[in-house]
N, CA, C, O and CB atoms as a CASP TS submission, in Angstrom:
PFRMAT TS
TARGET T0000
AUTHOR 0000-0000-0000
METHOD Language model
MODEL 1
PARENT N/A
ATOM      1  N   UNK     1      18.012   0.242   6.622  1.00  0.00           N
ATOM      2  CA  UNK     1      17.919   1.609   6.172  1.00  0.00           C
ATOM      3  C   UNK     1      16.660   1.759   5.315  1.00  0.00           C
ATOM      4  O   UNK     1      16.300   0.876   4.537  1.00  0.00           O
ATOM      5  CB  UNK     1      19.190   2.021   5.386  1.00  0.00           C
ATOM      6  N   UNK     2      16.017   2.896   5.485  1.00  0.00           N
ATOM      7  CA  UNK     2      14.860   3.253   4.664  1.00  0.00           C
ATOM      8  C   UNK     2      15.192   4.568   3.974  1.00  0.00           C
ATOM      9  O   UNK     2      15.555   5.549   4.623  1.00  0.00           O
ATOM     10  CB  UNK     2      13.538   3.370   5.527  1.00  0.00           C
ATOM     11  N   UNK     3      15.065   4.576   2.654  1.00  0.00           N
ATOM     12  CA  UNK     3      15.339   5.806   1.904  1.00  0.00           C
ATOM     13  C   UNK     3      14.209   6.061   0.919  1.00  0.00           C
ATOM     14  O   UNK     3      13.824   5.180   0.150  1.00  0.00           O
ATOM     15  CB  UNK     3      16.701   5.715   1.160  1.00  0.00           C
ATOM     16  N   UNK     4      13.690   7.266   0.955  1.00  0.00           N
ATOM     17  CA  UNK     4      12.615   7.689   0.065  1.00  0.00           C
ATOM     18  C   UNK     4      13.054   8.999  -0.577  1.00  0.00           C
ATOM     19  O   UNK     4      13.521   9.903   0.115  1.00  0.00           O
ATOM     20  CB  UNK     4      11.246   7.851   0.835  1.00  0.00           C
ATOM     21  N   UNK     5      12.907   9.106  -1.889  1.00  0.00           N
ATOM     22  CA  UNK     5      13.266  10.340  -2.594  1.00  0.00           C
ATOM     23  C   UNK     5      12.133  10.760  -3.515  1.00  0.00           C
ATOM     24  O   UNK     5      11.690   9.984  -4.362  1.00  0.00           O
ATOM     25  CB  UNK     5      14.573  10.156  -3.400  1.00  0.00           C
ATOM     26  N   UNK     6      11.674  11.976  -3.349  1.00  0.00           N
ATOM     27  CA  UNK     6      10.674  12.544  -4.249  1.00  0.00           C
ATOM     28  C   UNK     6       9.338  11.827  -4.235  1.00  0.00           C
ATOM     29  O   UNK     6       8.669  11.746  -5.265  1.00  0.00           O
ATOM     30  CB  UNK     6      11.199  12.544  -5.628  1.00  0.00           C
ATOM     31  N   UNK     7       8.940  11.308  -3.088  1.00  0.00           N
ATOM     32  CA  UNK     7       7.679  10.562  -2.996  1.00  0.00           C
ATOM     33  C   UNK     7       6.503  11.465  -3.348  1.00  0.00           C
ATOM     34  O   UNK     7       6.387  12.585  -2.850  1.00  0.00           O
ATOM     35  CB  UNK     7       7.493   9.972  -1.579  1.00  0.00           C
ATOM     36  N   UNK     8       5.649  10.961  -4.203  1.00  0.00           N
ATOM     37  CA  UNK     8       4.444  11.678  -4.619  1.00  0.00           C
ATOM     38  C   UNK     8       3.296  10.683  -4.661  1.00  0.00           C
ATOM     39  O   UNK     8       3.423   9.590  -5.214  1.00  0.00           O
ATOM     40  CB  UNK     8       4.639  12.376  -6.012  1.00  0.00           C
ATOM     41  N   UNK     9       2.174  11.076  -4.069  1.00  0.00           N
ATOM     42  CA  UNK     9       0.970  10.248  -4.099  1.00  0.00           C
ATOM     43  C   UNK     9      -0.194  11.143  -4.506  1.00  0.00           C
ATOM     44  O   UNK     9      -0.450  12.176  -3.887  1.00  0.00           O
ATOM     45  CB  UNK     9       0.703   9.560  -2.707  1.00  0.00           C
ATOM     46  N   UNK    10      -0.892  10.729  -5.555  1.00  0.00           N
ATOM     47  CA  UNK    10      -2.078  11.444  -6.021  1.00  0.00           C
ATOM     48  C   UNK    10      -3.260  10.503  -5.860  1.00  0.00           C
ATOM     49  O   UNK    10      -3.261   9.392  -6.390  1.00  0.00           O
ATOM     50  CB  UNK    10      -1.924  11.926  -7.516  1.00  0.00           C
ATOM     51  N   UNK    11      -4.266  10.957  -5.124  1.00  0.00           N
ATOM     52  CA  UNK    11      -5.469  10.166  -4.890  1.00  0.00           C
ATOM     53  C   UNK    11      -6.601  10.708  -5.757  1.00  0.00           C
ATOM     54  O   UNK    11      -6.645  11.904  -6.043  1.00  0.00           O
ATOM     55  CB  UNK    11      -5.865  10.185  -3.387  1.00  0.00           C
ATOM     56  N   UNK    12      -7.520   9.833  -6.177  1.00  0.00           N
ATOM     57  CA  UNK    12      -8.635  10.282  -7.010  1.00  0.00           C
ATOM     58  C   UNK    12      -9.521  11.261  -6.239  1.00  0.00           C
ATOM     59  O   UNK    12      -9.677  11.090  -5.030  1.00  0.00           O
ATOM     60  CB  UNK    12      -9.466   9.077  -7.496  1.00  0.00           C
ATOM     61  N   UNK    13     -10.087  12.241  -6.852  1.00  0.00           N
ATOM     62  CA  UNK    13      -9.878  12.665  -8.238  1.00  0.00           C
ATOM     63  C   UNK    13      -8.831  13.781  -8.297  1.00  0.00           C
ATOM     64  O   UNK    13      -9.151  14.944  -8.054  1.00  0.00           O
ATOM     65  CB  UNK    13     -11.213  13.140  -8.871  1.00  0.00           C
ATOM     66  N   UNK    14      -7.621  13.442  -8.610  1.00  0.00           N
ATOM     67  CA  UNK    14      -6.522  14.403  -8.783  1.00  0.00           C
ATOM     68  C   UNK    14      -6.177  15.189  -7.520  1.00  0.00           C
ATOM     69  O   UNK    14      -5.829  16.368  -7.596  1.00  0.00           O
ATOM     70  CB  UNK    14      -6.871  15.367  -9.873  1.00  0.00           C
ATOM     71  N   UNK    15      -6.271  14.539  -6.360  1.00  0.00           N
ATOM     72  CA  UNK    15      -5.891  15.167  -5.096  1.00  0.00           C
ATOM     73  C   UNK    15      -4.455  14.794  -4.778  1.00  0.00           C
ATOM     74  O   UNK    15      -4.145  13.616  -4.600  1.00  0.00           O
ATOM     75  CB  UNK    15      -6.844  14.738  -3.941  1.00  0.00           C
ATOM     76  N   UNK    16      -3.576  15.783  -4.705  1.00  0.00           N
ATOM     77  CA  UNK    16      -2.174  15.521  -4.377  1.00  0.00           C
ATOM     78  C   UNK    16      -2.073  15.370  -2.864  1.00  0.00           C
ATOM     79  O   UNK    16      -2.206  16.343  -2.121  1.00  0.00           O
ATOM     80  CB  UNK    16      -1.230  16.672  -4.901  1.00  0.00           C
ATOM     81  N   UNK    17      -1.835  14.135  -2.416  1.00  0.00           N
ATOM     82  CA  UNK    17      -1.741  13.854  -0.984  1.00  0.00           C
ATOM     83  C   UNK    17      -0.327  14.092  -0.470  1.00  0.00           C
ATOM     84  O   UNK    17      -0.147  14.623   0.626  1.00  0.00           O
ATOM     85  CB  UNK    17      -2.170  12.414  -0.692  1.00  0.00           C
ATOM     86  N   UNK    18       0.669  13.707  -1.245  1.00  0.00           N
ATOM     87  CA  UNK    18       2.076  13.904  -0.886  1.00  0.00           C
ATOM     88  C   UNK    18       2.818  14.371  -2.124  1.00  0.00           C
ATOM     89  O   UNK    18       2.524  13.938  -3.238  1.00  0.00           O
ATOM     90  CB  UNK    18       2.714  12.594  -0.311  1.00  0.00           C
ATOM     91  N   UNK    19       3.786  15.260  -1.921  1.00  0.00           N
ATOM     92  CA  UNK    19       4.541  15.783  -3.069  1.00  0.00           C
ATOM     93  C   UNK    19       5.969  16.096  -2.640  1.00  0.00           C
ATOM     94  O   UNK    19       6.192  16.924  -1.755  1.00  0.00           O
ATOM     95  CB  UNK    19       3.857  17.055  -3.656  1.00  0.00           C
ATOM     96  N   UNK    20       6.926  15.437  -3.265  1.00  0.00           N
ATOM     97  CA  UNK    20       8.332  15.745  -3.033  1.00  0.00           C
ATOM     98  C   UNK    20       8.856  15.379  -1.662  1.00  0.00           C
ATOM     99  O   UNK    20       9.669  16.114  -1.101  1.00  0.00           O
ATOM    100  CB  UNK    20       8.552  17.170  -3.248  1.00  0.00           C
ATOM    101  N   UNK    21       8.414  14.263  -1.107  1.00  0.00           N
ATOM    102  CA  UNK    21       8.853  13.850   0.230  1.00  0.00           C
ATOM    103  C   UNK    21      10.168  13.084   0.126  1.00  0.00           C
ATOM    104  O   UNK    21      10.273  12.114  -0.625  1.00  0.00           O
ATOM    105  CB  UNK    21       7.770  12.978   0.925  1.00  0.00           C
ATOM    106  N   UNK    22      11.165  13.527   0.883  1.00  0.00           N
ATOM    107  CA  UNK    22      12.460  12.848   0.976  1.00  0.00           C
ATOM    108  C   UNK    22      12.664  12.399   2.415  1.00  0.00           C
ATOM    109  O   UNK    22      12.317  13.121   3.351  1.00  0.00           O
ATOM    110  CB  UNK    22      13.630  13.779   0.508  1.00  0.00           C
ATOM    111  N   UNK    23      13.228  11.205   2.592  1.00  0.00           N
ATOM    112  CA  UNK    23      13.452  10.664   3.931  1.00  0.00           C
ATOM    113  C   UNK    23      14.610   9.689   3.892  1.00  0.00           C
ATOM    114  O   UNK    23      14.740   8.901   2.956  1.00  0.00           O
ATOM    115  CB  UNK    23      12.180   9.974   4.474  1.00  0.00           C
ATOM    116  N   UNK    24      15.452   9.746   4.914  1.00  0.00           N
ATOM    117  CA  UNK    24      16.523   8.771   5.085  1.00  0.00           C
ATOM    118  C   UNK    24      16.570   8.396   6.555  1.00  0.00           C
ATOM    119  O   UNK    24      16.838   9.241   7.409  1.00  0.00           O
ATOM    120  CB  UNK    24      17.902   9.331   4.594  1.00  0.00           C
ATOM    121  N   UNK    25      16.310   7.121   6.852  1.00  0.00           N
ATOM    122  CA  UNK    25      16.391   6.596   8.213  1.00  0.00           C
ATOM    123  C   UNK    25      17.445   5.507   8.202  1.00  0.00           C
ATOM    124  O   UNK    25      17.289   4.485   7.535  1.00  0.00           O
ATOM    125  CB  UNK    25      15.001   6.050   8.721  1.00  0.00           C
ATOM    126  N   UNK    26      18.510   5.728   8.938  1.00  0.00           N
ATOM    127  CA  UNK    26      19.609   4.762   8.984  1.00  0.00           C
ATOM    128  C   UNK    26      19.358   3.719  10.063  1.00  0.00           C
ATOM    129  O   UNK    26      18.547   3.929  10.965  1.00  0.00           O
ATOM    130  CB  UNK    26      20.949   5.474   9.236  1.00  0.00           C
ATOM    131  N   UNK    27      20.055   2.602   9.965  1.00  0.00           N
ATOM    132  CA  UNK    27      19.946   1.532  10.961  1.00  0.00           C
ATOM    133  C   UNK    27      20.237   2.100  12.348  1.00  0.00           C
ATOM    134  O   UNK    27      21.216   2.819  12.543  1.00  0.00           O
ATOM    135  CB  UNK    27      20.921   0.362  10.632  1.00  0.00           C
ATOM    136  N   UNK    28      19.380   1.769  13.302  1.00  0.00           N
ATOM    137  CA  UNK    28      19.550   2.222  14.676  1.00  0.00           C
ATOM    138  C   UNK    28      18.861   3.537  14.985  1.00  0.00           C
ATOM    139  O   UNK    28      18.765   3.919  16.151  1.00  0.00           O
ATOM    140  CB  UNK    28      20.989   2.350  14.977  1.00  0.00           C
ATOM    141  N   UNK    29      18.379   4.241  13.967  1.00  0.00           N
ATOM    142  CA  UNK    29      17.675   5.503  14.183  1.00  0.00           C
ATOM    143  C   UNK    29      16.190   5.237  14.411  1.00  0.00           C
ATOM    144  O   UNK    29      15.659   4.210  13.987  1.00  0.00           O
ATOM    145  CB  UNK    29      17.876   6.456  12.981  1.00  0.00           C
ATOM    146  N   UNK    30      15.534   6.167  15.080  1.00  0.00           N
ATOM    147  CA  UNK    30      14.104   6.099  15.322  1.00  0.00           C
ATOM    148  C   UNK    30      13.423   7.218  14.550  1.00  0.00           C
ATOM    149  O   UNK    30      14.005   8.280  14.328  1.00  0.00           O
ATOM    150  CB  UNK    30      13.787   6.194  16.837  1.00  0.00           C
ATOM    151  N   UNK    31      12.197   6.970  14.150  1.00  0.00           N
ATOM    152  CA  UNK    31      11.424   7.955  13.397  1.00  0.00           C
ATOM    153  C   UNK    31      10.056   8.105  14.038  1.00  0.00           C
ATOM    154  O   UNK    31       9.398   7.116  14.359  1.00  0.00           O
ATOM    155  CB  UNK    31      11.291   7.545  11.906  1.00  0.00           C
ATOM    156  N   UNK    32       9.636   9.341  14.220  1.00  0.00           N
ATOM    157  CA  UNK    32       8.297   9.651  14.702  1.00  0.00           C
ATOM    158  C   UNK    32       7.633  10.506  13.632  1.00  0.00           C
ATOM    159  O   UNK    32       8.221  11.478  13.156  1.00  0.00           O
ATOM    160  CB  UNK    32       8.329  10.387  16.102  1.00  0.00           C
ATOM    161  N   UNK    33       6.423  10.152  13.257  1.00  0.00           N
ATOM    162  CA  UNK    33       5.680  10.916  12.256  1.00  0.00           C
ATOM    163  C   UNK    33       4.550  11.638  12.980  1.00  0.00           C
ATOM    164  O   UNK    33       3.637  11.012  13.519  1.00  0.00           O
ATOM    165  CB  UNK    33       5.125   9.987  11.105  1.00  0.00           C
ATOM    166  N   UNK    34       4.630  12.959  12.982  1.00  0.00           N
ATOM    167  CA  UNK    34       3.640  13.787  13.670  1.00  0.00           C
ATOM    168  C   UNK    34       2.953  14.711  12.683  1.00  0.00           C
ATOM    169  O   UNK    34       3.536  15.099  11.671  1.00  0.00           O
ATOM    170  CB  UNK    34       4.295  14.602  14.797  1.00  0.00           C
ATOM    171  N   UNK    35       1.717  15.059  12.982  1.00  0.00           N
ATOM    172  CA  UNK    35       0.992  16.023  12.157  1.00  0.00           C
ATOM    173  C   UNK    35      -0.474  16.016  12.526  1.00  0.00           C
ATOM    174  O   UNK    35      -0.979  15.084  13.153  1.00  0.00           O
ATOM    175  CB  UNK    35       1.171  15.714  10.662  1.00  0.00           C
ATOM    176  N   UNK    36      -1.135  17.065  12.125  1.00  0.00           N
ATOM    177  CA  UNK    36      -2.561  17.158  12.438  1.00  0.00           C
ATOM    178  C   UNK    36      -3.365  16.187  11.573  1.00  0.00           C
ATOM    179  O   UNK    36      -2.846  15.599  10.625  1.00  0.00           O
ATOM    180  CB  UNK    36      -3.066  18.601  12.231  1.00  0.00           C
ATOM    181  N   UNK    37      -4.612  16.037  11.915  1.00  0.00           N
ATOM    182  CA  UNK    37      -5.506  15.150  11.184  1.00  0.00           C
ATOM    183  C   UNK    37      -5.584  15.574   9.721  1.00  0.00           C
ATOM    184  O   UNK    37      -5.794  16.748   9.416  1.00  0.00           O
ATOM    185  CB  UNK    37      -6.909  15.147  11.822  1.00  0.00           C
ATOM    186  N   UNK    38      -5.414  14.611   8.823  1.00  0.00           N
ATOM    187  CA  UNK    38      -5.501  14.888   7.398  1.00  0.00           C
ATOM    188  C   UNK    38      -4.207  15.370   6.765  1.00  0.00           C
ATOM    189  O   UNK    38      -4.196  15.754   5.595  1.00  0.00           O
ATOM    190  CB  UNK    38      -6.549  15.891   7.164  1.00  0.00           C
ATOM    191  N   UNK    39      -3.113  15.356   7.526  1.00  0.00           N
ATOM    192  CA  UNK    39      -1.834  15.867   7.015  1.00  0.00           C
ATOM    193  C   UNK    39      -1.129  14.897   6.074  1.00  0.00           C
ATOM    194  O   UNK    39      -0.214  15.301   5.357  1.00  0.00           O
ATOM    195  CB  UNK    39      -0.919  16.191   8.167  1.00  0.00           C
ATOM    196  N   UNK    40      -1.535  13.618   6.059  1.00  0.00           N
ATOM    197  CA  UNK    40      -0.924  12.640   5.165  1.00  0.00           C
ATOM    198  C   UNK    40      -0.029  11.621   5.849  1.00  0.00           C
ATOM    199  O   UNK    40       0.719  10.908   5.182  1.00  0.00           O
ATOM    200  CB  UNK    40      -0.140  13.345   4.141  1.00  0.00           C
ATOM    201  N   UNK    41      -0.097  11.546   7.174  1.00  0.00           N
ATOM    202  CA  UNK    41       0.747  10.597   7.918  1.00  0.00           C
ATOM    203  C   UNK    41       0.480   9.157   7.503  1.00  0.00           C
ATOM    204  O   UNK    41       1.412   8.414   7.197  1.00  0.00           O
ATOM    205  CB  UNK    41       0.517  10.748   9.422  1.00  0.00           C
ATOM    206  N   UNK    42      -0.758   8.771   7.492  1.00  0.00           N
ATOM    207  CA  UNK    42      -1.109   7.396   7.140  1.00  0.00           C
ATOM    208  C   UNK    42      -0.790   7.114   5.680  1.00  0.00           C
ATOM    209  O   UNK    42      -0.269   6.045   5.361  1.00  0.00           O
ATOM    210  CB  UNK    42      -2.594   7.131   7.417  1.00  0.00           C
ATOM    211  N   UNK    43      -1.089   8.036   4.800  1.00  0.00           N
ATOM    212  CA  UNK    43      -0.762   7.866   3.381  1.00  0.00           C
ATOM    213  C   UNK    43       0.736   7.691   3.201  1.00  0.00           C
ATOM    214  O   UNK    43       1.172   6.842   2.424  1.00  0.00           O
ATOM    215  CB  UNK    43      -1.260   9.066   2.558  1.00  0.00           C
ATOM    216  N   UNK    44       1.526   8.486   3.910  1.00  0.00           N
ATOM    217  CA  UNK    44       2.981   8.383   3.847  1.00  0.00           C
ATOM    218  C   UNK    44       3.445   6.995   4.279  1.00  0.00           C
ATOM    219  O   UNK    44       4.218   6.355   3.566  1.00  0.00           O
ATOM    220  CB  UNK    44       3.633   9.457   4.727  1.00  0.00           C
ATOM    221  N   UNK    45       2.987   6.523   5.429  1.00  0.00           N
ATOM    222  CA  UNK    45       3.411   5.211   5.933  1.00  0.00           C
ATOM    223  C   UNK    45       2.911   4.082   5.037  1.00  0.00           C
ATOM    224  O   UNK    45       3.631   3.109   4.812  1.00  0.00           O
ATOM    225  CB  UNK    45       2.905   5.002   7.365  1.00  0.00           C
ATOM    226  N   UNK    46       1.696   4.199   4.526  1.00  0.00           N
ATOM    227  CA  UNK    46       1.169   3.164   3.631  1.00  0.00           C
ATOM    228  C   UNK    46       1.911   3.142   2.293  1.00  0.00           C
ATOM    229  O   UNK    46       2.035   2.084   1.676  1.00  0.00           O
ATOM    230  CB  UNK    46      -0.327   3.385   3.391  1.00  0.00           C
ATOM    231  N   UNK    47       2.396   4.278   1.846  1.00  0.00           N
ATOM    232  CA  UNK    47       3.133   4.301   0.582  1.00  0.00           C
ATOM    233  C   UNK    47       4.527   3.709   0.735  1.00  0.00           C
ATOM    234  O   UNK    47       5.063   3.140  -0.216  1.00  0.00           O
ATOM    235  CB  UNK    47       3.231   5.725   0.053  1.00  0.00           C
ATOM    236  N   UNK    48       5.119   3.835   1.916  1.00  0.00           N
ATOM    237  CA  UNK    48       6.442   3.244   2.142  1.00  0.00           C
ATOM    238  C   UNK    48       6.381   1.722   2.039  1.00  0.00           C
ATOM    239  O   UNK    48       7.282   1.101   1.475  1.00  0.00           O
ATOM    240  CB  UNK    48       6.990   3.660   3.521  1.00  0.00           C
ATOM    241  N   UNK    49       5.315   1.115   2.584  1.00  0.00           N
ATOM    242  CA  UNK    49       5.215  -0.347   2.506  1.00  0.00           C
ATOM    243  C   UNK    49       4.352  -0.810   1.332  1.00  0.00           C
ATOM    244  O   UNK    49       3.943  -1.970   1.272  1.00  0.00           O
ATOM    245  CB  UNK    49       4.646  -0.899   3.806  1.00  0.00           C
ATOM    246  N   UNK    50       4.080   0.101   0.406  1.00  0.00           N
ATOM    247  CA  UNK    50       3.421  -0.174  -0.881  1.00  0.00           C
ATOM    248  C   UNK    50       1.965  -0.604  -0.760  1.00  0.00           C
ATOM    249  O   UNK    50       1.436  -1.251  -1.664  1.00  0.00           O
ATOM    250  CB  UNK    50       4.176  -1.237  -1.608  1.00  0.00           C
ATOM    251  N   UNK    51       1.306  -0.250   0.348  1.00  0.00           N
ATOM    252  CA  UNK    51      -0.135  -0.472   0.430  1.00  0.00           C
ATOM    253  C   UNK    51      -0.879   0.587  -0.383  1.00  0.00           C
ATOM    254  O   UNK    51      -2.002   0.364  -0.834  1.00  0.00           O
ATOM    255  CB  UNK    51      -0.605  -0.453   1.899  1.00  0.00           C
ATOM    256  N   UNK    52      -0.240   1.734  -0.560  1.00  0.00           N
ATOM    257  CA  UNK    52      -0.698   2.777  -1.479  1.00  0.00           C
ATOM    258  C   UNK    52       0.411   2.938  -2.496  1.00  0.00           C
ATOM    259  O   UNK    52       1.573   3.107  -2.128  1.00  0.00           O
ATOM    260  CB  UNK    52      -1.025   4.148  -0.735  1.00  0.00           C
ATOM    261  N   UNK    53       0.072   2.889  -3.752  1.00  0.00           N
ATOM    262  CA  UNK    53       1.081   2.948  -4.811  1.00  0.00           C
ATOM    263  C   UNK    53       1.496   4.399  -5.068  1.00  0.00           C
ATOM    264  O   UNK    53       0.650   5.230  -5.396  1.00  0.00           O
ATOM    265  CB  UNK    53       0.544   2.303  -6.113  1.00  0.00           C
ATOM    266  N   UNK    54       2.789   4.713  -4.923  1.00  0.00           N
ATOM    267  CA  UNK    54       3.254   6.065  -5.265  1.00  0.00           C
ATOM    268  C   UNK    54       3.018   6.348  -6.748  1.00  0.00           C
ATOM    269  O   UNK    54       3.015   5.434  -7.572  1.00  0.00           O
ATOM    270  CB  UNK    54       4.758   6.230  -4.920  1.00  0.00           C
ATOM    271  N   UNK    55       2.820   7.627  -7.077  1.00  0.00           N
ATOM    272  CA  UNK    55       2.565   7.996  -8.472  1.00  0.00           C
ATOM    273  C   UNK    55       3.690   8.841  -9.027  1.00  0.00           C
ATOM    274  O   UNK    55       3.644   9.244 -10.189  1.00  0.00           O
ATOM    275  CB  UNK    55       1.244   8.745  -8.597  1.00  0.00           C
TER
END
């Protein structure tokens, strides 16, 4: 299971990349992350595995 509550990422200089993201993925479920270029998909995935530190 993956659970995220209130995820927020601020990138320098004071750019809010993600704000208030909640997610719950249970065992056996699939997740697809879609969005246009620059929407924060990569930042979101990198913050889940702590390659980008949530703020």
